[in-house]
C-alpha positions in Angstrom: 120.2 45.9 -3.6 118.9 44.3 -0.5 120.1 40.8 0.1 117.1 37.6 0.6 119.4 37.3 3.2 118.3 39.7 5.6 115.4 37.6 7.4 116.6 35.2 10.2 116.9 32.0 9.4 113.8 29.5 10.6 116.1 28.0 13.3 117.0 31.5 15.1 112.7 31.7 15.2 112.7 28.7 17.4 112.5 26.1 15.3 113.0 22.7 17.2 116.2 21.3 16.8 116.2 17.9 15.2 112.6 18.2 13.7 111.8 16.7 10.6 111.6 18.5 7.2 108.1 16.9 6.1 105.3 19.0 4.7 102.5 18.8 6.3 99.0 18.0 4.7 97.5 21.3 3.3 94.3 20.7 5.1 95.0 19.0 8.4 99.0 20.2 9.1 100.0 16.0 9.1 103.1 15.1 7.5 103.3 13.4 4.4 105.6 9.9 4.8 107.4 9.4 1.1 109.1 6.4 0.6 110.4 3.9 -1.9 107.5 1.7 -1.5 105.1 4.5 -2.3 106.2 6.6 -4.8 104.4 9.6 -5.9 102.2 9.4 -9.0 103.4 11.5 -12.1 101.0 14.3 -13.2 100.1 11.8 -16.6 98.6 9.4 -13.9 100.9 6.8 -14.3 104.2 6.1 -12.5 107.9 5.1 -14.3 109.9 3.5 -11.4 113.1 2.9 -13.7 113.1 6.6 -13.8 111.7 8.1 -11.0 114.1 9.3 -8.5 112.6 8.1 -4.9 113.0 10.1 -2.1 113.1 8.6 1.4 112.7 10.3 4.9 114.0 8.0 7.4 111.7 7.9 10.1 111.8 6.3 13.4 109.7 4.8 15.1 106.9 6.6 17.3 107.8 9.9 15.1 104.7 10.0 13.5 103.1 12.3 16.7 106.2 14.3 16.8 105.5 17.7 15.0 103.6 20.9 16.1 99.8 20.5 16.7 97.2 23.1 15.9 97.9 25.1 19.0 101.7 26.6 17.4 100.2 28.0 14.4 99.6 31.3 16.1 103.1 31.2 16.9 104.3 30.3 13.1 101.9 33.0 11.8 104.2 35.7 13.1 107.0 34.1 11.2 104.9 34.0 8.3 103.9 37.6 8.4 107.6 38.8 8.8 108.8 36.8 6.0 106.1 38.2 3.8 106.5 41.7 4.5 110.4 41.3 4.0 110.0 38.8 0.7 107.7 41.4 -0.5 109.5 44.3 -0.2 112.6 42.6 -1.8 110.6 40.9 -4.8 108.6 44.2 -5.4 112.6 45.8 -5.5 113.3 42.8 -8.1 110.7 42.9 -10.0 111.0 46.7 -10.8 114.6 46.1 -11.4 113.7 43.4 -14.3 110.9 45.3 -16.1 113.4 48.5 -16.3 116.0 45.5 -17.6 113.8 44.1 -20.2 112.6 47.7 -21.9 116.3 49.1 -21.9 117.5 46.2 -23.3 114.5 46.1 -26.3 115.4 49.5 -26.8 119.2 49.4 -26.8 119.1 46.2 -28.7 116.9 48.2 -31.7 119.2 50.7 -31.9 122.7 48.7 -31.6 121.2 46.4 -34.9 121.2 49.4 -36.9 125.0 49.7 -36.5 125.5 46.3 -36.8 123.7 46.3 -39.9 126.2 48.6 -41.2 129.3 47.2 -39.7 129.1 43.7 -40.1 129.4 43.9 -44.1 132.7 45.1 -43.8 133.9 41.4 -42.7 133.1 40.3 -46.3 134.0 41.1 -49.9 131.5 43.6 -51.2 129.9 42.6 -55.0 129.5 45.8 -55.8 132.9 46.9 -55.0 134.0 43.8 -57.5 131.5 45.1 -59.6 133.0 48.4 -60.2 136.6 47.0 -60.0 135.8 45.0 -63.3 134.3 47.8 -64.9 137.1 49.7 -64.6 139.6 47.2 -65.7 137.4 46.6 -68.6 137.1 49.8 -69.6 141.2 50.4 -69.5 141.8 47.0 -71.5 139.8 48.5 -74.3 141.5 51.5 -74.5 144.4 49.9 -74.3 144.0 48.0 -77.4 142.2 51.0 -79.1 145.2 52.8 -79.2 147.4 49.7 -80.2 145.0 49.2 -83.1 145.1 52.8 -84.1 148.9 53.0 -84.1 149.8 49.9 -86.0 147.0 49.2 -88.1 147.0 45.8 -87.4 143.3 44.1 -86.7 144.6 42.0 -83.5 147.1 43.6 -81.6 149.7 40.8 -80.1 151.1 42.6 -77.2 147.6 43.8 -75.0 148.6 43.7 -70.9 145.5 41.6 -68.9 144.4 43.5 -65.8 145.5 41.1 -62.5 143.2 39.2 -60.3 141.5 41.2 -57.5 143.2 40.6 -54.2 142.3 38.1 -51.7 139.5 39.4 -49.2 141.3 40.2 -45.4 138.8 42.4 -43.2 140.8 45.3 -41.5 141.5 44.6 -37.4 139.9 47.8 -37.1 136.4 46.4 -38.4 137.4 43.2 -36.5 137.5 44.5 -33.6 134.2 47.0 -34.0 132.0 44.1 -35.0 133.3 41.8 -31.8 132.6 44.8 -29.9 128.8 45.3 -31.3 128.3 41.9 -31.6 129.4 40.9 -27.6 127.0 44.1 -26.8 124.3 42.4 -28.5 124.8 39.4 -26.9 124.8 40.6 -23.3 121.9 43.0 -24.1 119.4 40.2 -25.2 121.0 38.0 -22.5 120.2 40.6 -19.6 117.0 40.7 -21.1 116.5 36.8 -21.3 117.5 36.8 -17.5 115.5 39.2 -16.5 112.2 37.6 -18.1 114.0 34.3 -16.3 114.0 35.8 -13.1 110.8 37.7 -13.1 109.5 33.6 -13.4 111.5 32.8 -10.2 110.4 35.4 -7.8 106.6 34.8 -9.1 107.2 30.8 -8.2 108.8 32.1 -4.8 105.8 34.1 -3.7 103.5 31.5 -4.8 103.9 30.0 -1.2 102.1 32.7 0.3 99.5 32.8 -2.0 99.1 28.9 -2.5 98.4 27.6 1.4 96.9 29.4 4.1 98.3 26.3 6.9 101.1 29.1 8.9 103.0 25.8 9.5 103.1 24.6 6.3 103.9 28.0 4.7 106.6 28.8 7.1 108.4 25.2 6.5 108.0 25.6 2.5 109.2 29.2 2.7 112.3 28.5 4.6 113.1 25.9 2.3 112.9 28.0 -0.5 114.4 30.5 1.2 117.3 28.7 2.2 118.1 27.5 -1.4 118.0 30.9 -3.0 120.2 32.0 0.1 122.4 29.1 -0.8 122.4 29.5 -4.6 123.2 33.1 -4.0 119.8 34.3 -6.0 120.9 38.2 -4.9 124.3 37.8 -6.8 122.2 36.6 -9.9 119.7 39.7 -9.7 122.5 41.9 -9.0 124.5 40.4 -12.4 121.5 41.2 -14.5 121.8 44.8 -14.6 125.6 44.8 -14.8 125.4 42.6 -18.2 123.2 45.5 -19.5 126.1 48.3 -18.1 129.2 45.8 -19.5 126.9 45.9 -23.0 126.4 49.4 -23.1 130.3 49.8 -22.8 131.4 47.5 -25.1 129.2 49.5 -27.4 131.1 52.9 -26.6 134.4 51.2 -26.8 133.3 49.7 -30.6 132.0 53.2 -31.5 134.7 55.4 -30.4 137.0 52.5 -32.8 134.9 52.7 -35.7 134.5 56.3 -35.8 138.6 56.6 -35.5 138.4 55.1 -39.0 135.9 57.9 -40.1 137.3 61.2 -39.0 139.6 61.7 -36.4 138.2 64.9 -34.9 135.0 63.4 -33.9 136.1 60.1 -32.7 138.4 62.2 -30.1 135.6 64.0 -29.1 133.2 61.2 -28.9 136.5 58.9 -27.0 136.9 61.9 -24.5 133.2 61.6 -23.4 133.0 58.2 -23.1 136.3 58.2 -20.9 134.5 60.4 -18.7 131.4 58.6 -18.7 133.5 55.5 -17.6 135.3 57.2 -15.2 132.0 58.4 -13.4 130.8 54.8 -13.5 134.0 53.3 -12.0 133.3 56.0 -9.3 129.7 54.8 -8.8 131.5 51.3 -8.7 133.9 52.2 -5.8 132.1 55.2 -4.1 130.0 53.1 -1.4 133.3 51.2 -0.4 135.3 54.5 -0.2 132.0 56.0 1.8 129.0 53.9 3.2 127.2 57.3 3.2 127.3 57.7 -0.9 124.3 57.2 -2.8 126.0 56.3 -6.0 126.4 52.7 -6.9 126.2 50.5 -9.2 125.4 46.6 -9.6 129.4 46.2 -9.2 129.8 48.0 -6.2 128.5 44.9 -4.1 131.1 42.6 -5.9 133.9 45.3 -5.2 132.4 45.5 -1.5 132.8 41.8 -0.9 136.3 41.6 -2.3 137.7 44.8 -0.2 136.1 43.4 2.9 137.6 40.2 2.4 141.1 41.8 1.6 141.0 44.5 4.4 138.8 42.4 6.5 137.5 46.2 8.2 135.7 46.3 11.8 133.7 49.1 13.2 133.4 49.8 17.0 131.3 48.5 19.4 130.4 50.9 22.0 130.0 48.8 25.1 132.1 48.3 28.4 134.1 45.8 26.4 135.1 48.1 23.5 135.6 45.4 21.2 135.4 45.8 17.6 133.2 43.7 15.5 133.7 43.0 11.7 131.5 44.5 9.1 129.2 42.6 7.2 130.6 41.5 3.3 126.9 42.2 2.2 127.1 45.8 1.0 123.3 46.4 2.1 123.7 44.8 5.6 127.2 46.5 6.2 125.8 49.6 5.8 122.5 49.1 7.9 125.6 47.6 10.8 127.1 51.6 10.2 123.9 53.1 10.1 122.3 51.4 13.4 125.7 51.1 15.7 126.1 52.8 18.5 128.4 55.8 18.0 129.1 59.4 18.4 128.4 59.9 14.8 124.9 58.0 15.1 123.8 60.3 17.5 124.9 63.9 15.4 122.9 62.0 12.8 119.6 61.5 14.8 120.1 65.3 15.6 120.5 66.2 12.3 117.1 64.0 11.5 115.0 65.9 13.7 116.1 69.2 12.7 115.7 68.2 9.2 112.2 67.1 10.0 111.1 70.4 12.1 112.1 72.5 8.7 110.1 70.1 6.9 106.6 70.3 8.9 105.4 73.6 8.0 102.1 73.3 8.8 100.6 73.1 12.7 98.7 69.8 11.4 102.0 68.4 10.3 103.9 69.2 13.5 101.0 67.7 15.9 102.1 64.1 15.4 105.7 64.8 16.0 105.1 67.2 18.7 102.9 64.1 20.2 105.7 61.3 19.4 108.2 63.7 21.6 107.9 62.3 25.1 108.3 58.4 23.8 112.0 59.3 22.2 112.8 60.8 25.9 112.1 57.8 27.7 115.7 56.5 27.2 118.8 57.6 27.8 119.9 57.6 24.3 117.1 59.5 23.3 118.0 62.2 25.9 121.6 62.8 24.3 120.6 63.4 21.2 117.7 65.8 21.9 120.8 67.4 23.9 123.1 67.3 20.8 120.2 69.2 19.2 119.9 71.6 21.5 123.6 72.3 21.4 123.2 72.9 17.4 125.0 69.2 16.7 121.5 69.0 14.7 121.7 72.3 12.8 124.1 71.6 10.4 124.9 69.2 7.4 128.2 66.4 7.1 130.7 67.2 4.4 130.3 64.2 1.5 133.9 64.5 1.1 135.1 64.0 4.6 133.0 60.6 5.9 133.9 59.0 9.1 136.2 56.4 8.5 135.1 53.3 8.8 136.3 51.5 12.0 137.0 54.6 13.6 137.6 54.6 17.4 135.4 58.2 18.0 134.9 58.5 21.3 131.1 58.4 22.1 129.6 61.8 24.5 127.9 60.1 27.4 126.8 62.7 28.7 126.1 66.5 27.7 128.5 68.7 30.2 126.0 70.8 32.6 126.5 74.5 30.9 124.6 77.7 32.7 124.0 79.0 29.6 123.1 78.3 26.1 126.1 77.2 24.2 127.2 78.5 20.3 125.9 76.3 17.6 128.4 74.0 16.7 129.5 73.4 12.8 129.0 69.8 12.4 131.5 70.2 9.8 134.4 72.1 10.6 133.2 72.2 14.9 133.7 75.9 14.5 130.8 77.7 16.3 128.5 79.1 14.1 125.5 82.4 13.7 122.2 81.4 13.6 119.0 80.4 15.3 119.3 78.4 18.1 117.5 75.2 17.2 115.7 74.4 20.2 114.5 77.8 20.4 112.9 77.6 16.7 111.3 74.7 18.2 110.1 76.5 21.1 109.0 79.2 19.0 106.8 76.0 16.7 105.3 74.7 19.8 104.1 78.0 21.3 102.3 78.6 18.0 101.0 75.0 18.4 99.9 76.1 21.8 98.4 79.2 20.9 96.1 77.2 18.8 95.0 74.9 21.7 92.5 77.5 23.0 91.5 78.8 19.7 87.5 77.9 18.5 88.1 79.2 15.4 91.3 76.9 14.3 90.0 73.7 16.0 86.6 73.8 15.9 85.6 70.7 18.1 86.7 70.5 21.7 88.3 67.3 21.2 90.4 68.3 19.0 91.6 71.0 21.0 91.8 68.9 23.8 94.3 66.6 22.2 96.3 69.2 20.5 96.8 70.6 24.3 97.6 67.6 25.8 100.5 66.9 23.5 101.9 70.0 23.3 101.9 70.1 27.4 103.9 66.3 27.1 106.1 67.3 24.6 107.5 70.7 26.5 107.1 68.9 29.9 109.6 66.1 28.3 112.0 68.8 26.5 112.3 71.1 29.7 112.8 68.2 31.7 115.5 66.8 29.4 117.8 69.3 29.1 120.8 69.2 31.2 120.5 72.7 32.3 117.0 72.8 32.9 116.4 76.0 31.0 113.5 77.1 29.9 114.6 80.4 27.9 114.1 78.7 24.5 110.2 78.9 25.6 109.6 82.2 23.8 106.2 83.1 25.5 105.3 81.2 29.0 102.5 82.9 28.9 101.3 81.2 26.2 101.7 78.2 27.7 100.3 79.5 30.9 96.8 80.2 29.0 96.7 76.3 27.9 97.5 75.1 31.2 94.6 77.2 32.5 92.6 76.0 29.4 93.2 72.0 30.3 92.7 72.5 34.2 89.5 73.7 33.6 88.6 70.9 30.8 90.5 67.8 32.6 88.9 69.0 36.2 92.4 69.1 37.9 91.6 70.9 40.9 87.9 69.3 41.1 87.0 66.1 42.7 88.7 63.1 40.2 85.3 61.9 38.2 84.8 58.7 36.6 88.0 57.5 33.9 90.3 60.6 35.4 93.9 60.6 34.0 96.1 60.9 37.1 98.9 59.9 35.1 98.3 63.3 32.9 97.7 65.3 35.9 101.1 64.7 37.1 102.6 66.0 33.9 100.3 69.0 34.2 101.2 69.7 37.6 104.8 69.2 36.5 104.7 71.8 33.5 102.7 74.4 35.7 105.3 74.5 38.6 107.8 74.7 36.0 105.5 77.6 34.2 104.7 79.3 37.6 108.5 79.3 38.6 109.4 81.1 35.6 106.2 83.6 35.9 107.1 84.5 39.2 110.6 85.6 38.3 109.1 88.9 36.8 109.7 91.5 38.5 106.3 92.7 39.7 105.6 89.7 41.5 109.5 90.1 43.5 108.7 94.1 44.1 105.1 93.1 45.3 106.5 90.7 47.8 109.4 93.3 48.8 106.6 96.0 49.5 105.2 93.7 51.9 108.4 93.6 53.7 108.9 97.2 53.7 105.3 97.7 55.0 106.3 95.4 58.0 109.6 97.4 58.4 107.9 101.0 58.3 106.1 99.7 61.3 109.3 100.1 63.4 110.5 103.0 61.0 113.2 100.9 59.6 114.2 101.4 56.0 117.2 100.8 53.7 119.6 97.6 55.0 117.6 97.0 58.2 114.3 96.0 56.6 114.6 92.6 56.8 115.8 92.5 60.3 112.8 95.1 61.1 110.1 93.0 59.5 111.4 89.6 61.6 110.9 91.8 64.6 107.4 93.3 63.3 106.5 89.9 62.6 107.4 88.4 66.0 104.6 90.9 67.7 102.0 89.9 64.9 102.4 86.1 65.7 101.9 87.1 69.8 99.1 88.7 68.8 97.7 87.0 65.9 98.0 83.4 67.9 96.2 84.8 71.0 93.9 86.0 68.8 92.9 83.2 66.7 93.2 80.6 69.9 90.6 83.0 71.5 88.6 82.9 68.6 89.1 79.0 68.2 87.7 78.3 71.8 84.3 80.9 71.4 83.4 79.0 68.7 83.9 75.7 69.6 81.5 77.1 72.7 79.0 78.5 70.3 78.8 75.1 68.6 78.2 73.5 71.8 74.7 71.5 71.9 72.3 72.0 73.9 69.1 72.3 73.9 66.6 74.9 72.7 65.6 76.6 75.6 68.9 76.6 76.9 70.5 79.0 73.9 70.0 82.1 75.7 71.8 80.4 78.9 74.7 79.2 77.1 74.8 82.8 75.6 74.8 84.7 79.2 77.1 82.4 79.6 79.6 83.0 77.2 79.0 87.1 77.5 79.0 87.6 80.9 82.1 84.9 82.6 82.4 81.6 80.9 86.3 81.0 82.3 86.9 78.8 78.7 86.3 82.3 76.4 88.5 85.2 76.8 86.4 87.6 74.5 88.4 90.4 75.5 91.4 89.0 74.3 89.7 89.2 70.9 88.8 92.4 71.0 92.4 93.4 72.1 94.2 92.0 68.9 91.7 93.8 66.8 92.1 97.0 68.2 96.4 96.5 68.7 96.7 95.6 65.0 95.1 98.8 63.5 99.0 99.5 62.1 98.8 96.9 60.4 96.5 97.9 57.3 99.6 98.7 55.0 100.4 95.5 55.3 97.1 94.1 55.0 96.9 96.3 51.8 100.1 95.1 50.6 99.7 91.4 50.8 96.3 91.7 49.0 97.9 93.5 46.2 100.6 90.8 46.1 98.0 88.0 46.0 96.3 89.9 42.9 99.9 89.9 41.3 100.9 86.5 41.8 97.2 85.6 40.5 97.7 87.5 37.4 101.0 87.1 36.2 100.6 83.3 36.5 97.4 83.7 34.0 95.1 81.8 36.9 97.4 78.7 36.8 97.5 78.9 41.1 93.5 78.7 40.6 94.0 74.8 40.0 96.4 74.0 42.9 95.0 72.6 46.1 94.7 74.8 48.5 96.5 77.7 46.8 94.3 80.1 46.2 90.5 80.1 47.2 88.0 82.3 47.7 87.0 83.7 50.4 84.1 82.8 52.1 81.2 84.9 52.0 79.8 86.1 55.3 75.8 86.3 55.8 76.5 87.9 59.3 75.7 91.4 60.2 78.8 93.8 59.7 79.8 97.0 61.3 78.6 99.9 59.7 82.5 101.8 59.2 85.6 100.7 60.4 86.1 97.2 58.5 87.8 96.3 55.3 85.5 94.4 52.6 86.6 91.4 51.5 89.1 90.8 48.6 88.4 88.2 45.2 91.2 85.8 46.2 92.1 84.5 49.3 96.1 82.3 49.6 96.5 80.6 52.8 100.4 81.2 52.6 99.6 84.7 52.5 97.3 85.8 55.2 96.5 89.7 55.9 96.4 89.5 59.4 94.2 92.4 60.1 91.7 91.5 58.0 91.6 87.7 59.2 91.5 89.6 62.5 88.7 91.4 61.8 86.6 88.8 60.4 87.2 87.0 64.1 86.5 89.8 66.0 83.3 90.3 64.4 81.7 87.3 66.1 82.4 89.3 69.5 81.0 92.7 68.0 78.1 91.1 67.5 78.1 89.3 70.7 78.1 92.8 72.4 75.4 94.2 70.3 73.3 91.2 71.1 73.9 91.6 75.1 73.6 95.5 74.9 69.9 95.0 73.1 68.8 92.2 74.8 68.8 88.6 74.0 64.9 88.7 72.9 65.6 92.7 71.6 68.5 92.3 69.1 68.2 92.8 65.4 70.3 89.6 64.8 68.8 87.1 62.4 70.3 83.2 63.6 69.3 79.9 63.9 72.0 79.2 66.1 74.8 80.7 67.9 77.6 79.4 65.3 76.4 81.5 63.0 78.4 84.0 64.5 81.4 82.3 64.3 84.1 83.2 61.3 83.6 80.9 58.1 87.8 81.3 58.0 88.1 79.0 61.6 86.5 75.9 59.2 88.8 76.6 56.1 91.5 73.7 56.5 94.3 75.8 55.3 93.5 78.2 57.4 93.6 76.3 60.3 96.8 74.2 59.6 98.5 77.6 59.3 97.2 79.1 62.5 97.2 75.9 64.9 100.1 73.9 63.4 102.7 76.6 62.7 104.5 78.1 65.7 105.0 81.6 64.1 102.7 82.0 61.0 103.8 85.9 60.3 107.5 85.0 60.6 106.7 81.8 58.3 104.9 84.1 56.2 107.9 86.7 56.2 110.4 83.9 55.3 108.2 82.9 52.0 107.6 86.8 51.4 111.7 87.1 51.5 112.0 83.7 49.5 109.5 84.9 46.8 111.4 87.8 46.4 114.6 86.1 46.1 113.1 83.7 43.2 110.7 81.7 44.8 112.8 78.3 45.2 111.4 77.5 48.3 108.0 78.3 47.9 107.6 76.2 44.7 108.8 73.5 46.4 105.9 73.9 49.0 103.9 73.7 46.1 105.4 70.8 44.7 105.0 68.8 48.2 101.6 69.7 48.3 101.1 68.9 44.6 102.8 65.6 45.6 100.5 64.8 48.6 97.4 65.2 46.5 98.6 63.0 44.0 96.8 59.9 43.2 99.7 58.6 40.9 102.6 59.8 42.8 104.2 56.2 43.0 104.0 55.5 39.4 107.2 55.1 38.2 106.5 57.7 35.4 105.4 60.6 38.1 109.0 59.3 39.9 111.0 60.6 37.0 108.7 63.7 36.4 108.5 64.7 40.2 112.3 64.4 40.6 113.1 66.5 36.9 110.4 68.9 38.3 112.5 69.3 41.8 115.4 70.0 40.1 114.2 72.3 37.7 113.0 74.3 40.3 116.0 74.2 42.3 118.7 74.3 39.4 119.7 77.7 40.8 119.9 76.9 44.4 123.5 78.2 44.7 122.2 81.5 44.2 120.0 81.6 46.9 121.7 79.7 49.6 122.9 82.5 51.8 119.5 84.1 51.9 118.0 83.2 55.2 114.6 83.3 54.6 114.9 80.8 52.0 117.1 78.9 54.5 114.3 79.3 57.1 111.7 78.2 55.0 113.3 75.1 53.9 113.5 74.2 57.1 110.1 74.7 58.2 109.3 72.7 54.7 111.5 70.0 56.6 109.2 69.7 59.2 106.1 68.9 56.9 108.0 66.4 54.4 109.4 64.4 57.3 107.0 61.6 58.8 106.2 62.0 62.7 106.1 58.6 63.2 105.8 54.8 61.5 101.9 55.2 60.8 102.4 56.1 57.0 99.7 58.1 56.4 97.6 58.3 53.5 98.9 61.3 52.5 103.0 60.6 53.2 105.5 61.7 50.5 106.8 58.6 48.8 110.3 57.8 49.9 112.1 58.8 46.7 110.7 62.7 47.6 111.8 62.4 50.9 115.4 61.4 49.6 116.0 63.8 47.4 114.6 66.8 50.1 117.3 65.2 52.4 120.1 65.5 49.7 119.1 68.7 48.9 118.6 70.5 52.1 122.1 68.7 52.8 123.6 70.9 50.0 121.9 74.1 51.0 123.0 74.2 54.6 126.0 72.8 54.3 128.7 75.2 56.1 125.6 76.9 57.5 125.1 78.2 61.5 122.2 79.4 63.2 119.3 78.0 65.0 117.5 76.8 61.9 120.3 74.6 61.1 120.2 73.1 64.6 116.5 72.3 64.1 117.2 70.9 60.7 119.6 68.4 62.3 117.6 67.8 65.1 114.4 67.1 63.0 117.1 64.5 60.3 118.4 62.7 63.7 114.6 62.0 64.8 113.7 60.9 61.3 116.8 58.2 61.0 115.9 57.0 64.4 112.7 56.4 63.5 113.7 54.2 60.3 115.7 52.4 62.9 119.1 54.3 62.8 119.6 53.2 59.2 119.0 55.7 56.9 122.0 56.4 54.0 120.8 59.5 52.3 119.5 61.0 56.1 123.3 60.0 57.0 124.7 62.2 54.4 122.7 65.1 54.9 123.3 65.2 58.3 127.5 64.9 57.6 126.6 67.9 55.0 125.3 70.0 57.4 127.6 69.1 60.4 130.9 67.4 59.2 133.2 65.6 61.9 135.6 67.7 63.4 139.7 67.1 61.9 141.6 64.5 64.2 143.7 66.0 66.5 147.2 65.1 66.9 149.7 65.5 69.7 153.3 65.7 69.6 155.7 63.6 72.2 158.6 64.7 73.1 161.8 62.9 73.5 164.2 61.3 71.3 161.9 58.7 69.9 159.4 61.6 69.1 156.4 60.6 67.0 152.9 61.7 66.3 150.2 60.3 67.7 146.4 61.1 65.8 143.3 60.5 68.2 
């Protein structure tokens, strides 16, 4: 039974110490002053000073204004709302209990009266039995007289024996006991009914304070006044005692019934007594069960008393999981004590929370029921405790049930797990009752399959007819999936059975939310961060399928085959080929760039032909022949082009189009309205990825400009079939694509960089995913938000969780150093796209781990970049210094040993 003492006192709610307890007026809240000189009038219109009890409130001068004004009403309304909610719940429970007592007492008393009508007659003489006795004695006396007359012939016999008097009546001890038990039972039953009726009246009067007055301060003070009285007079104990009277009454009846039957029939009495003893044992167990195991659902009105006595005798405590490791006493109130044990931070509470999650997942069978649960998953993972509970759920602690016969000892100081251990794989499910591994479905995979099924419904108009419903569910699934993935200690995605389904929903949301388009008014940049993070994790998972690494290896092989290399030397040969391509590639791009600037030079209309002749015949700034040479020499790179185009097509298909929504990752080839040669050129593909540029195709697009210039020159300026308004229309449109310009102009060796990216993609795509993440963070409008920090760092850790497998891959190392150039700022001007400091620090820590103990020119480049960054930051940057120490640890101290009698070792 809940206790009314659960609500905090008024002082705890903020009452001013020393405030008078006078009740404010109902209308204006002004305090009423009651004194002997002004006694209250009686209800009958007159007063009796001799009989009235005068109430005096001591008021100091000036106290009339010492009270709250109307502005405090909102403050006290909080107390009133909380108190009313608590009291209503408690009073409703009491009223229901009392109604049950009244009904049971009425029915029971009627049944008991039937037994009493029979038993109480055994306590007094029975007139019928007396009449029978005297009738029998009369017959006996007449028979004796008749016999004597017949034998003697005398008319009046003289020796007649008169019968003895009836013995005084004495009720048997059994009858007395039976009637004592049953009359006591009737008294207790009727007393319980009377007490229940009185309690109902009490609680009605108690709750009238919330209906009778409107002013919050008045309601709060009157309620607190009554509450303290109810608590001080142990009203909750009295209410608990009313059903106990019924129980006592019933057991008194059972005892009397057994005694009554033993005087009638022994076998019947024995059978009934056995059943009564069994019921008594079960009742006694229900009384002490909550004391033995606070989780026991069995209790009786006497359980609270037993709890109180046990607590007074044993003084049980419960562990407090804080740095002080202190012990705190359990409340002597059974309801409060059980609440304390349920809410106290402990290892058992973590397991119970995990089992609660498992239970709700098992019972939410419909998708519409699961959606609110999925919507609440991110909120449950915001705290450290929530992550610990989900880790416990993931390892199977929520898949079993505790054994009710082996409860956790109250006050036991079992160690609570603060953090889950790192494990590379999914551990076996543990039974919480026995601690042994059990076979069964992984609970996290079961949840993953449910969420995956929910993902499927997000893009099906037949299940959710409106766009808003599909969008709401899709966002909920994305938030839940990202939160769960980032909270897992080993950052494992294996529990998600179908990442392709997730990718379809992400693509749908990318279109609906306009992730890639310029943000509209009301754009949710916080959700865009979550979408980006889950998309990167999904892409990382899908790029590890065999098709993408195989396609990347085919590009590497095509570069190696140019030099006739196969097998183990493929990577080395590809590096040499990439170096040759870079020499031609960069030279051709620079020539095309200069040519583009000259063609777009502003001149007067009548001097356009003069500019054309200058460019074609001898402009020193433009080397048209160099661009034509580049196009001719890269003819052998056609196979490389085809393999790169195939790789791009494979990546877009494998990721279900998610990459199309990342800024600058997948672009369309710009339409080319220039006249094309009839043969010898390749048609442009559908997708362009600046990270994977086909060198010959891009060179072809640049060379078409020189081909057009040559044709115009041969035909003559006025006779050419080329239709154009300006000479700039002859330039390749790719020269004005920012992503391609960044690759060709800012990257020293673009083809080698692409080769490192290809090698990294073949080995898992670790650094490629980091490139996508860094680019997304630069483009994000909410990168500095506190929630974005956790999600971006979690995504960083997720895609790099298996870095140890790839730390010796040269392509991964070199691409990582190349990315370091983009991450570290070049100056202190802080451009708008500079990365947040937490990302820079995290990246420095990561590169320190990857390059620790490594050798090579790229390692020296990394050290130089970090040292320049430290100098840029004024020479003090702890994370950068740690990264430098990890990459290049200081040499061990040298020791010098001196000869002589007093030899000693000196460390330098």
